[in-house]
C-alpha positions in Angstrom: 46.0 10.8 -83.7 47.0 14.5 -83.2 50.1 16.0 -84.9 51.1 19.2 -83.1 54.2 21.4 -82.6 56.8 20.1 -80.2 57.1 21.8 -76.9 59.9 21.7 -74.3 57.9 19.5 -71.9 57.6 16.8 -74.7 61.4 16.2 -74.6 61.3 13.3 -72.0 58.5 11.5 -73.9 60.4 12.0 -77.2 63.5 10.5 -75.7 61.5 7.5 -74.6 60.3 7.0 -78.2 63.8 7.3 -79.5 65.1 4.8 -76.9 62.4 2.4 -77.9 63.5 2.7 -81.5 67.1 2.3 -80.6 66.3 -0.9 -78.6 64.4 -2.3 -81.7 67.1 -1.5 -84.3 68.6 -4.6 -85.7 71.7 -2.9 -87.1 73.2 -1.7 -83.9 75.6 -3.7 -81.7 74.9 -3.6 -78.0 77.7 -1.2 -77.0 76.7 1.3 -79.6 73.0 1.0 -78.6 73.9 1.5 -74.9 76.1 4.5 -75.7 73.4 6.1 -77.9 70.6 5.5 -75.3 72.8 6.8 -72.4 73.4 10.0 -74.4 69.7 10.5 -75.3 68.7 12.9 -72.5 65.8 15.4 -72.6 67.9 18.6 -72.1 70.2 17.7 -75.1 67.3 16.6 -77.2 65.5 19.9 -76.6 68.7 21.8 -77.4 69.1 19.8 -80.7 65.6 20.7 -82.0 64.5 23.9 -80.2 65.2 26.1 -83.1 63.8 23.8 -85.8 60.3 23.1 -87.0 59.5 20.0 -84.9 56.3 18.0 -84.5 55.1 15.2 -82.3 52.4 12.7 -82.9 50.2 12.0 -80.0 47.8 9.1 -79.6 45.4 8.9 -76.6 47.5 11.5 -74.8 50.8 9.6 -75.3 53.6 10.8 -77.7 54.3 8.1 -80.2 56.3 9.9 -82.8 58.6 12.9 -83.4 60.1 14.5 -86.4 62.0 17.7 -87.0 63.1 19.9 -90.0 66.1 22.2 -90.2 66.3 24.0 -93.5 66.2 21.2 -96.1 67.2 18.5 -93.7 64.8 16.2 -91.7 66.1 14.7 -88.5 65.0 13.0 -85.4 62.3 11.1 -87.3 61.1 8.3 -84.9 57.9 6.4 -84.3 57.5 4.1 -81.4 58.0 0.5 -82.6 54.5 -0.4 -81.3 53.0 2.0 -83.8 55.3 1.6 -86.8 53.4 0.7 -90.0 50.3 2.6 -88.9 50.8 5.8 -90.9 52.2 7.9 -88.1 55.7 8.3 -89.6 54.3 9.1 -93.0 51.9 11.7 -91.5 54.8 13.4 -89.7 57.0 13.4 -92.8 54.2 14.7 -95.0 53.7 17.6 -92.5 57.4 18.4 -92.6 57.3 18.3 -96.4 54.3 20.7 -96.5 56.2 23.1 -94.2 59.3 22.9 -96.3 57.3 23.5 -99.5 55.6 26.5 -97.9 59.1 28.0 -97.4 60.1 27.3 -101.0 62.2 24.2 -100.3 61.9 21.8 -103.2 64.2 19.0 -102.1 64.5 17.4 -98.6 67.3 15.3 -97.3 67.6 12.8 -94.5 70.4 10.6 -93.1 68.5 7.5 -92.3 69.4 4.5 -90.1 69.6 1.2 -92.0 66.4 0.1 -90.3 64.5 3.1 -91.7 65.6 2.9 -95.4 62.6 0.9 -96.6 60.2 3.3 -94.9 61.7 6.3 -96.6 61.9 4.5 -100.0 58.2 3.7 -99.6 57.3 7.4 -99.3 59.4 8.5 -102.3 62.9 9.1 -100.9 65.8 8.0 -103.1 69.2 6.7 -101.9 72.1 9.0 -102.6 74.8 7.0 -100.9 76.1 5.5 -97.6 78.1 7.1 -94.9 79.6 6.0 -91.6 79.2 7.9 -88.3 81.6 7.1 -85.5 79.8 6.4 -82.2 82.3 5.7 -79.4 84.2 2.6 -80.7 81.8 1.7 -83.5 80.9 3.0 -86.9 77.2 3.1 -87.8 76.3 2.8 -91.4 73.7 5.5 -92.4 72.0 6.2 -95.7 71.8 9.6 -97.3 68.4 10.0 -99.0 66.6 12.8 -100.8 63.2 13.6 -102.2 62.0 16.3 -104.6 58.8 17.7 -103.0 57.8 20.5 -105.4 54.5 18.8 -106.3 54.2 15.9 -103.9 53.7 17.3 -100.4 50.2 17.3 -98.9 48.7 16.6 -95.5 
């Protein structure tokens, strides 16, 4: 596996990874899933992360994961369902933690989908509370999580 900086030409493959994850999420109803997938387009994805520290995980020439960091907030952390549980997500998050630590950030935050809470708990993130995000006619429950990284980040 190769972890490398995101480049603009990666946006379509990253959107495919995200759509695969949205398809596999158990806590989305079908209208919400359809709406989220139909709005996940490469130009918008690129615009959302172009100014952030963003990485992709590549395996055999195929992008299988993506993650981004904006100040002390991680976002767009996705690993293709076919590769979840293989360490790719943890590798991406540790790389973001190391970058944050290099810039003097000692605590990271993420708003995680319900399906990702156990993953983030496993790698040391703590639940801070729930929030609801309106998506078209639905409300998605998300979980605010944090981790102190002062001494824990390494790649």
